[in-house]
C-alpha positions in Angstrom: 33.2 -0.7 14.1 34.0 0.5 17.4 36.8 3.2 15.5 34.2 4.2 13.2 31.7 4.9 16.0 34.2 7.1 17.8 35.1 9.0 14.7 31.3 9.5 14.0 31.0 10.8 17.5 34.1 12.9 17.2 32.9 14.5 14.1 29.5 15.0 15.5 30.6 16.5 18.7 33.1 18.7 16.5 30.5 20.3 14.1 27.7 20.9 16.3 30.1 22.7 18.6 31.3 25.1 15.7 30.0 28.7 16.2 28.7 28.9 12.5 27.0 25.5 12.9 25.0 27.0 16.2 24.6 30.2 14.6 23.1 28.8 11.5 20.9 26.6 13.2 19.4 29.4 15.4 19.4 31.8 12.9 16.4 31.0 10.9 14.0 30.4 13.7 15.3 33.7 15.6 14.8 35.7 12.4 11.1 34.2 11.6 10.2 34.4 15.5 11.7 38.4 15.2 9.5 38.5 12.0 6.1 37.4 13.4 6.7 39.6 17.2 6.9 42.5 14.5 4.3 42.0 12.5 2.2 41.8 15.6 3.6 44.8 17.3 4.6 47.2 14.9 1.1 47.8 13.0 0.0 49.2 16.4 2.9 51.5 17.6 2.8 53.1 13.9 0.5 56.0 13.4 -0.5 56.0 9.6 -1.5 59.5 8.1 -3.5 60.2 5.3 -2.4 62.4 2.9 -4.2 63.4 -0.1 -2.5 63.8 -3.5 -3.6 66.1 -6.1 -3.4 65.0 -9.6 -4.6 67.3 -12.5 -6.6 66.2 -15.7 -7.8 67.6 -18.9 -11.1 65.7 -20.4 -11.1 66.3 -24.0 -13.5 63.6 -24.7 -16.1 65.6 -22.2 -17.6 62.5 -20.5 -15.2 62.3 -17.5 -17.2 64.0 -14.6 -17.7 61.5 -11.8 -15.8 60.2 -8.8 -12.9 63.2 -9.1 -11.5 61.5 -5.5 -10.2 57.9 -5.7 -7.7 56.4 -3.2 -6.9 59.3 -1.7 -5.9 60.8 -5.0 -8.2 63.9 -5.7 -8.4 64.6 -9.4 -8.7 68.3 -10.4 -10.3 68.9 -13.8 -8.9 71.9 -16.1 -10.4 72.9 -19.4 -7.2 73.4 -21.0 -3.6 72.0 -21.3 -2.3 75.2 -20.6 -4.4 75.6 -17.6 -2.9 72.3 -16.4 0.5 72.7 -17.1 0.7 76.2 -15.1 -0.8 74.2 -12.2 1.9 71.7 -12.4 4.7 74.7 -12.7 3.4 76.0 -9.6 3.1 72.5 -7.8 -0.6 72.9 -7.1 -0.6 69.0 -8.7 2.0 66.9 -8.5 1.1 65.3 -12.1 -1.4 65.8 -14.8 -2.7 63.8 -17.4 -5.0 64.5 -20.6 -7.5 62.2 -22.1 -7.4 63.0 -25.7 -10.5 63.0 -27.9 -9.8 59.7 -29.7 -9.2 58.0 -26.3 -12.6 55.7 -26.5 -10.8 54.1 -29.9 -7.1 54.3 -28.8 -7.1 53.9 -24.6 -3.6 56.0 -24.9 -3.6 58.6 -21.8 -0.7 61.5 -21.8 0.8 62.3 -18.0 3.1 64.8 -17.5 5.3 65.6 -14.8 8.2 67.3 -13.3 9.9 64.1 -12.4 11.3 61.7 -14.6 9.6 58.2 -13.9 9.0 54.9 -15.6 5.6 54.8 -15.1 3.3 56.6 -12.5 3.2 55.0 -8.7 1.0 52.5 -8.0 -1.8 54.7 -6.5 -1.8 57.2 -8.9 -2.3 54.8 -11.9 -4.9 52.6 -9.9 -6.9 56.1 -9.0 -6.7 57.1 -12.5 -7.9 54.0 -14.1 -10.6 53.5 -11.6 -11.8 57.3 -12.6 -11.8 56.1 -15.9 -13.9 52.9 -15.2 -16.3 54.7 -13.0 -17.0 57.4 -15.8 -17.3 54.8 -18.8 -19.7 52.5 -16.7 -21.8 55.5 -15.3 -25.7 54.4 -15.6 -24.3 50.9 -14.4 -25.1 49.5 -10.9 -22.2 50.2 -8.2 -22.3 46.1 -8.2 -20.9 45.7 -12.2 -18.4 48.5 -11.8 -16.8 47.0 -9.0 -16.9 43.7 -11.0 -15.4 45.6 -14.1 -12.4 47.0 -11.6 -12.1 43.0 -10.2 -13.2 40.9 -13.4 -11.5 37.9 -12.1 -10.9 35.9 -9.0 -10.2 32.5 -9.5 -10.5 29.5 -7.5 -8.8 26.2 -8.8 -10.0 22.6 -7.2 -8.3 19.3 -8.0 -10.1 16.2 -9.3 -9.0 12.7 -8.7 -9.8 10.1 -11.5 -13.0 9.5 -9.7 -14.1 13.0 -10.0 -14.0 13.5 -6.4 -11.9 16.8 -4.9 -8.5 15.5 -4.1 -6.9 15.8 -0.3 -3.9 17.7 -1.8 -5.3 20.8 -3.5 -2.1 22.8 -4.2 -1.9 26.5 -4.2 0.1 29.1 -2.1 -0.4 27.7 1.4 0.4 24.1 0.1 3.5 25.2 -1.9 5.0 28.0 0.1 5.9 25.2 3.1 7.9 22.9 0.7 9.6 25.5 -0.9 11.1 27.0 2.3 11.9 23.6 3.6 13.6 22.7 0.0 16.0 26.2 0.4 16.9 25.0 4.2 17.2 21.1 3.0 19.7 22.7 0.5 21.8 24.8 3.0 21.8 22.1 5.6 23.1 19.5 2.6 25.7 22.0 1.5 26.6 23.1 5.1 27.3 19.7 6.3 29.2 18.0 3.1 31.3 21.6 3.1 32.3 20.8 6.6 33.4 17.2 5.1 35.3 18.5 2.3 36.8 21.4 4.2 38.1 19.0 7.1 39.6 16.7 4.9 41.3 19.2 3.0 42.8 20.7 6.0 43.8 17.3 7.6 45.4 16.5 4.3 47.4 19.3 4.2 48.6 19.4 8.0 49.5 15.7 7.1 46.9 14.6 10.2 45.5 12.0 7.7 48.6 9.9 7.8 48.0 9.7 11.3 44.5 9.1 10.7 45.1 6.2 8.2 47.7 4.5 10.7 45.0 3.7 12.9 41.7 3.1 10.8 41.0 1.5 7.0 39.8 3.8 4.8 36.3 2.7 4.5 35.9 3.3 8.3 37.4 6.7 8.2 34.8 7.4 4.9 32.1 6.1 6.9 33.0 7.7 10.3 33.0 11.2 8.7 30.0 10.9 6.5 27.7 9.7 9.3 29.2 12.1 12.2 28.5 15.3 10.0 25.0 13.6 8.6 23.9 13.4 12.0 24.7 16.8 13.2 22.8 18.1 10.0 20.0 16.0 10.7 19.9 17.8 14.2 19.8 21.2 12.2 16.9 19.9 10.2 15.0 18.6 13.1 15.6 21.7 15.0 14.1 23.8 12.2 11.4 21.3 11.7 10.4 21.7 15.1 10.6 25.4 15.6 8.6 25.9 12.1 5.7 23.7 13.5 5.9 26.3 16.9 6.0 29.4 14.7 3.5 28.3 12.2 1.1 28.1 15.1 2.2 31.5 16.6 1.9 33.2 13.7 -1.5 32.1 12.6 -2.9 34.5 15.1 -1.4 37.4 13.1 -2.1 36.0 10.0 -4.5 33.2 10.1 -5.9 33.7 6.4 -2.5 32.9 5.0 -1.2 30.6 7.5 -3.9 29.0 8.8 -4.0 26.3 6.5 0.0 25.6 6.8 0.6 22.6 8.3 4.0 20.1 8.7 2.0 16.6 8.1 3.5 13.8 9.5 3.9 12.5 5.4 5.7 15.5 5.0 8.0 15.1 7.8 9.1 11.7 6.7 9.5 12.6 3.5 11.6 15.5 4.5 14.2 13.5 6.4 14.2 10.9 4.1 15.4 12.7 1.4 17.9 14.8 3.7 19.3 11.8 4.6 19.8 10.2 1.3 20.9 13.7 -0.3 23.2 14.7 2.2 24.8 11.2 2.0 25.4 11.6 -1.4 26.4 14.7 -1.6 28.9 14.1 1.2 30.2 10.9 0.0 30.8 13.0 -3.7 32.8 15.8 -1.6 34.6 13.2 0.2 35.8 11.9 -3.1 36.7 15.5 -4.2 38.7 16.0 -1.0 40.8 12.8 -1.6 42.1 13.7 -4.7 43.0 17.6 -4.1 45.9 18.5 -3.1 44.9 21.9 -1.1 41.4 22.6 0.3 40.5 25.5 -1.9 41.3 23.3 -4.6 38.6 20.8 -3.2 35.9 23.5 -2.9 36.8 24.9 -6.5 36.4 21.2 -7.5 32.8 20.7 -5.8 31.1 23.2 -7.9 31.0 20.3 -10.5 28.6 18.6 -8.0 26.7 21.8 -6.5 25.8 23.3 -9.8 23.5 20.1 -10.8 21.8 20.2 -7.2 20.2 23.8 -7.6 19.0 23.0 -11.2 15.5 22.5 -9.6 15.1 26.0 -9.0 16.3 26.9 -12.7 12.8 25.1 -13.4 10.8 26.3 -11.1 8.3 28.1 -13.5 8.1 24.2 -15.2 7.2 22.8 -11.9 4.7 25.3 -10.8 2.8 25.2 -14.2 2.9 21.4 -14.7 4.4 19.6 -12.0 3.6 16.1 -13.4 5.5 16.6 -16.8 8.1 14.5 -18.1 11.3 16.9 -17.5 9.8 17.3 -13.8 9.6 13.4 -13.5 12.9 12.9 -15.1 14.4 15.6 -12.3 13.0 13.5 -9.6 14.7 10.4 -10.7 18.1 12.1 -11.1 19.9 11.7 -7.6 21.5 15.3 -7.8 18.4 16.9 -8.6 15.9 14.4 -6.6 16.0 15.9 -3.3 14.8 19.6 -3.9 12.4 18.2 -7.0 10.5 16.0 -4.7 10.2 18.8 -1.8 8.7 21.4 -4.2 6.5 18.7 -5.9 4.9 17.5 -2.8 3.4 20.9 -2.3 2.0 21.2 -5.5 0.5 17.4 -6.0 0.2 14.0 -5.1 3.7 12.4 -6.1 2.7 8.6 -7.2 4.3 6.4 -5.1 6.0 4.6 -7.8 7.5 7.6 -8.6 8.9 8.1 -5.1 10.2 4.5 -4.5 11.9 4.7 -7.8 13.7 8.0 -6.9 14.5 6.5 -3.3 15.6 3.3 -4.9 18.1 5.4 -7.4 19.5 7.4 -4.7 20.2 4.6 -2.5 22.4 2.6 -5.1 23.9 5.7 -6.0 24.9 6.5 -2.5 26.4 3.1 -2.2 28.1 3.0 -5.5 29.5 6.3 -4.6 30.5 5.1 -1.4 32.4 1.9 -3.0 34.5 3.9 -5.6 35.2 6.6 -3.0 36.5 4.3 -0.6 38.8 3.1 -3.7 39.7 7.0 -4.1 40.5 7.2 -0.6 42.9 4.1 -0.5 45.1 5.3 -3.5 45.2 9.4 -3.2 44.1 10.2 0.4 48.4 10.3 1.3 49.3 11.9 -2.2 50.5 15.3 -1.8 51.2 18.1 -4.2 49.6 16.6 -7.2 46.0 16.4 -8.4 45.3 12.9 -10.5 43.7 13.3 -13.8 40.3 11.3 -15.2 42.5 8.9 -16.8 44.4 8.0 -13.9 41.4 7.8 -11.7 40.0 5.2 -14.0 43.1 3.2 -14.1 43.0 3.1 -10.5 39.6 2.0 -10.5 40.5 -1.0 -12.7 43.5 -2.1 -11.0 41.5 -2.1 -7.6 
């Protein structure tokens, strides 16, 4: 046990002293802080100048005569297409459009410009749309015209089975924090487990592994490396969470309407730490198993893709999770050990995950961690000192049976 603790301390201190680890740990809070400061300082430093763009139009219907200035776009009427074309060639206007006589039935507008473009700029397109609506709806009140321009403003309320508003209403503010945290969680897991895989490969190539195994058992070696690097990764996550809580309060002064409702709740914090620990342990043990059977560190990194790809699967299912976070497919991802950490983090911002689902998910993860630890320990005993040759799947299964 003392040897395991010494190895945990060695791996932890060795990791937190790495320049790459230190830079990665402080990079995200620092970038966020710089972004917040820029959002507070730059608007006062930048002097905005309003320029009016001239756009010509030819009305072949004969009813579009009002509101010819929209959103700093000045619409200049021309009686004929030839006159509009001449103005464009002389650069009196940047472009012109024709409202054909059958516009009411077709809705087609023809736009002409001297530059190649897929579609008109957003400002110009919006100005033309407002101009058409103002004239089509003339005679109506300003309120009706404004509502026609913005006919839909949805507010969604989630109800409980009893018909009362649920405590977790979801939405952008509830989703964005778990989504960002899931990315940071994924990064921390990959970083810590990657260090483990790289360290095993280098120690195996340099024959340092022979010295280690002469004084410590394979089980102690695996436990010490996994727990030591895991402690470093957990420290990284805690630093990010503490800094995020501080930065959210600071940012609410600038973007209170967006960030005012963002907060790191104790439940979310507990859930994030639990899934980081279990997700990391599973990934690290799998990486250790890959490192034990790989003859070189480079080959081990190539083989690790087998386990890395499933972990990022929830991001491919993100549209489905956003649309229906309680669907069967999303629940299945919640129960699969490699996809559970990211899926649960994203789901936690969209809906209330039933307690029984969390218990089953955590239980499966714990059993997977223990099972993989037992199997990887057997791989350590058999293949950690094997050089120059990678065993095939049949040999690995035979060694499991033999042990």
